[in-house]
NUBA-272349 format. One record per residue: x, y, z of N, C-alpha, C in turn; residue in one letter. Coordinates in pm, whole numbers, plus 32768, in hexadecimal, padded with zeros to 4 digits. Example, Ala and Ser with C-alpha at 12.3 -4.5 7.8 and 13.67 -1.06 7.14 Angstrom:
BEGIN
85277DC7830C84CE7E3E830C85287EB6830Ca;85057F1F82C485577F9682CA850A80038313s;
END
This chain:
BEGIN
B055A1AB35AFB0F5A14935D7B123A1863607m;B149A1593697B174A1AC3707B213A1BE36E9p;B23DA24A3763B2BBA2603731B2F7A27837C4w;B394A27237D1B3D3A29C381BB43EA2DE382En;B491A2F3388AB51CA32A3856B590A2F838BDw;B5E7A316389CB64EA2BC38DAB70AA34038C0l;B728A3443940B7A7A383391BB855A2F83959q;B891A3493945B943A2F93953B964A37A3969i;B9C8A36D39EABA32A3BE39E7BAADA34A39E5r;BAFDA38A39A5BB80A3213986BBD7A35B39D0l;BC3CA2D93A19BCB6A2F13A53BD1EA2FB3A2Eh;BD5DA32F3A09BDEAA3083996BE68A2BF3A07p;BEB2A23C39AEBEFDA1FB39D3BF50A2483A12p;BF81A1F13AC5C022A2763AE5C083A2013AE3g;C0DAA2213B02C181A1EE3B07C15BA1523B4Ap;C11DA16B3BA7C0E0A0D23BE7C047A0923C0Cd;BFFDA0DB3B98BF7FA0A03BBBBF5FA0A83B21a;BEE0A0473AFCBECBA0683A70BE53A0B13A5Cp;BE34A0DB3A08BDB4A13839EABD1CA0E639E1g;BCB8A12A3A12BC53A0CA3A12BBD6A17A3A1By;BB7EA1363A06BAFFA19339E8BA8CA1813A6Bg;BA5AA1F63A82B9FCA20E3AE3B946A20A3AA1e;B90EA1D23AA3B86EA1E53A6DB829A2093ABAs;B7B5A2553A8BB718A24E3AE7B6DEA2333A80a;B652A22A3A9FB611A2203A45B565A23C3AA1y;B504A27A3A64B464A2783A84B41FA2153A88g;B3C0A2233AC2B380A1A73ADBB2FDA18E3A60p;B311A1D439ECB2C2A196397BB258A1E4396Dg;B21EA1EC3903B157A1EA390DB153A26538BFg;B1D6A2A438B4B193A350388BB16DA34737FAf;B14FA3CC37CCB151A40C3773B1B8A4373708t;B1F3A435369BB260A4643671B289A4DD36CBy;B20DA54A36A4B22FA5AB36CFB25BA5CE3798d;B21EA56237B9B213A5553848B2C9A5133875e;B2E2A4D13808B370A4743826B3F6A4FB3829a;B3E5A56B37BDB416A5AA3793B42FA64837D6r;B3C7A6403818B3C7A68C388DB3F8A6503900s;B40CA5CF390FB43DA5D839A7B4D9A5E3396Be;B518A5C53922B591A5D138D5B59EA66D3905i;B541A6CA389BB55EA76538CDB577A77C3946q;B51BA72B3997B51FA7863A59B5BCA73D3A69g;B5C7A6EB3A4FB666A6CA3A81B6ADA6F43A66s;B6E7A71B39E6B749A7853991B714A7FB39EEl;B6BAA82539CFB6B8A8C83A17B6E7A8B93AC2d;B6DBA83E3B0AB6E3A8443B6FB7B1A85A3B80r;B7D1A8143B0DB874A80B3B23B8A8A8863AEEl;B850A8BB3A97B87BA9243A67B893A9BB3ABEa;B805A9B33B1EB80EAA0E3BA0B892A9D93BEDa;B8C1A98A3BFAB906A9353C6DB9AFA9903C25r;B99FA96A3B83BA21A98C3B43BA32A9EC3AC4f;BA0AAA7A3B14B9D6AA933A95BA69AA903A37p;BA4CAAD339C5BAF0AAC13967BB1CAA633922g;BAF2AA3A396FBB18A96F3947BACBA93D38D5t;BB02A8BB388EBA99A869383EBA42A8643854p;BA14A85438D2B999A81C3915B90BA8C638CAa;B95BA9113902B918A9A138BBB8F1A973383Cy;B96EA98237F0B95FA97A374CB8FAA901374Ba;B8F3A8AC3780B874A8243759B811A82C3773a;B7EFA87437F4B73EA8CA380DB720A91537AEa;B762A93F3750B74AA9D63701B70EA95536ABa;B76FA8FB3670B74EA8CF35CFB6FCA86435EEa;B6EBA7F13653B66DA7DF366CB5C7A81D366Ew;B5F0A89B36A3B578A8F436C4B54EA8EF361Ar;B5ABA92635AFB59EA9423530B571A8E534F0r;B56DA8653544B558A7D034E0B594A7DE3447g;B603A80B347AB63DA7E633B1B6B9A79133F9g;B6BBA7183436B6F7A6CC3467B6BAA6533448v;B6F5A5E53418B6B9A54933FBB67BA500347Ca;B610A4C834A5B603A4923546B649A4333567d;B6CEA4053522B72AA3A63551B7AFA3DB3548d;B7D2A4683553B86AA4743525B86FA4F63581t;B83CA53235B4B864A57B3627B8D5A567366Dl;B95AA5C1364FB9BEA5BE36E2B9E5A63A3708t;B9D6A646379CBA0EA6CA37A2BAB1A64F37EFa;BAF7A69C37F9BB72A64F3845BB64A5C6383Ca;BB56A5C438CEBB5CA51B38E5BAEEA4E93910l;BA82A53638D6BA0DA51C38E7B99BA4EE3849i;B984A4773843B93EA44B37BCB8A0A43337F3m;B83DA46137BAB796A47F37D3B74FA458374Bs;B6E7A3F5379CB6C0A3B73713B625A3A23731r;B5C5A3C536CFB52AA3AD36EEB526A2FA3672v;B4CBA2F536C1B4A9A275362CB426A22A364Ay;B410A20335CAB37BA19335D7B389A10F35EFa;B305A0D23652B31BA05A3638B28FA005364Fy;B2969F843613B20E9F303607B1939F393693e;B1139F633695B0EF9F4636F9B0C89EA5371Be;B0D49E9137C7B0FC9E1E37DCB17E9DE5380Cg;B1EB9E4837FEB2689E473809B2919E733896l;B2CE9E2638CAB31D9EB33938B38C9F0B38FFg;B3449F70394FB37A9FE33944B44A9FCB394Aa;B4279FAB39D8B4EF9F8D3A0BB5059F23398Ea;B4ED9E973996B5049E2B393BB53B9E6E38AEe;B50B9E9D387FB50A9ECD3816B59C9F613813v;B58E9FC5385AB5FDA00638AEB6879F9F3899a;B68A9F3B390BB6D99ED638F7B7159E973894q;B6DA9E813827B6F59E4237BDB7449EA9377Ee;B70A9F0E3777B7509F7F3720B7DD9F9D3763w;B7E09FAB37C2B8679FE03822B8B69F8F3807l;B88C9ED537EDB8FA9E8937F6B9299EC43766q;B8ED9E9E36FBB8E59E843688B97A9F3C3662g;B9479FB136BEB97A9FF33692BA399FF036FDf;BA2A9FB53768BA979F7B3774BAF39F193737s;BACE9EEF3721BB059E7A36A3BB2B9ED23648m;BADB9F2D35F1BAFF9F63358ABB8C9FD235BCr;BB98A0083628BC01A0553640BC51A01D3676v;BC509FAC36B8BCDF9F70371CBCE49EEF3704t;BC7C9EB536AFBC8F9E2536A4BC6D9DD736FAg;BC4E9DEC3773BC179DA637CBBB859DE037E4e;BB229D7B380DBA8F9DAC3835BA5F9DCC38D3p;BAD59DEB3927BA9B9E0439B6BADF9E7839D3h;BB379ED9396ABB6A9F483993BB239FA739C1r;BAA59FC73999BA48A02A39BABA029FFC3A42v;B9E7A0273AA5B9A59FF53B09B933A05D3B52i;B8D0A0233B73B896A09C3BA7B86FA0A33C32t;B85FA1463C3FB89BA1723C93B807A1683CE9s;B869A13C3D95B7D0A0F63DCDB7DBA17C3E2Ep;B81CA2093E2DB7F2A2743E82B79DA2D93E28t;B788A2C03D99B73CA3213D38B6A2A3453D71a;B677A3A83DD9B61EA38F3DD1B5C3A3C03D89r;B572A34A3D53B4F5A3763D03B52FA34E3C67g;B5BEA3343C85B5FFA2F73C11B624A35A3BA3g;B667A3D43BCCB695A4553B84B6FBA4723BE6t;B781A4B03B91B81FA4EA3BECB7D0A57D3C2Af;B7B5A5B63BBDB77FA6503BFCB70EA6483C75g;B6E6A61A3CC2B695A6243D0EB6A4A6363D9Cr;
END
């Protein structure tokens, strides 16, 4: 069964704007360890840019392996790895999960957008 990863950067609501999430995800086809490694690399890059922040603690926690695959948050960034069935498109599976996440958090299916500027699909690159 192939694995993939995704991340969501949360943008809290402001006085004149509703909150939303900006998502990025991999191309799929990873092994479990490869998907976790992609997240680790992203968190390590964020930690290097912002030492002493929650991203630094998140990178260390992910490296220790003591966190569930879909629960790691670092301030306003959530990271997740997931398995999906062979033959399904990784992008479609990610979008379905993101819409469900948006519904659970905001009550609206499209409050999490996919970042068009996330090269390779990750914020830390």
